[in-house]
N, C-alpha and C positions, 0 to 999 in steps of 0.2 A: 415572760413573753419574748424577750430579746433572744433567749437561747433557742426558742422554737424557730424564730426567723433565721438564725444562723444555721440551724439544722436543715431548714428548707433550702437555704442558699447553697449549702454543701451538697445537698442532693441534686440540685439543678446543675451545679458545676460538674459533678460526677457524670450526670447524663450528657452534658455538653461534651465532656472529654471522651466519653464512650462513643458518641456519634461522630466526633472528630476522627477517632481511630478507625471507625468503619469507613468513613469517607476517604480517609487516607489510603486504606487498603483498596477500596474501589478505584481510586485514582491510579494507583500502581498497576492494577489489573488492566485498566483502560490504556495506560501508557504502554504496557507490554504488548497489548493487542494492536495498538497503533504502530508500534515498531515492527511487529510481525507483518502487518498489512503493508507498511512502507517497503519492507524488504521484498515482499511478494510483488508489489508494484514495480520495483526496480528490476526484478527478475523477468517480469512480463515485458517490460520495456526493452530489455536486452534481447529477449527472444524475438520480439517484434522487429527490432533492428536487424537481426540476423535473417529473419524471413524476408524482409524487404530487400535486403542486400542480395539474397539468393534469387528473389524474383527479378531484380534488375539484371543479374548475370544471365538468367534464363532468357529474359526479354532480348538482351543484346545478342545472345547466341541464336535465338530464333530469327531475329532481324537479319543476322548474317546469313542464315540458311535461306531465308526468303530472297535476299539479294542474289545469292548464288543461283537459285532456281529462276529468278527473273532474268539473270544474265544468260543462263542456258536457253531459256525460251526466246530471248532476243536474238541469239545466234542461230536458232533453228529456223 
């Protein structure tokens, strides 16, 4: 009777180890995906920063053009 219990315990331990390995692989996949998404997020942030910077440059230049037009209209 004791040997049957030991065999049952061995089977349960083997199942636990198998599930542990599967979970470990899933975790690694999820971590890799997370790292990829974090990199993608950083790339998007950099791109957004460049777009905002370009927008500010364009806005300043347009403001300068509007000021020139306003000053021409004031002289006329």
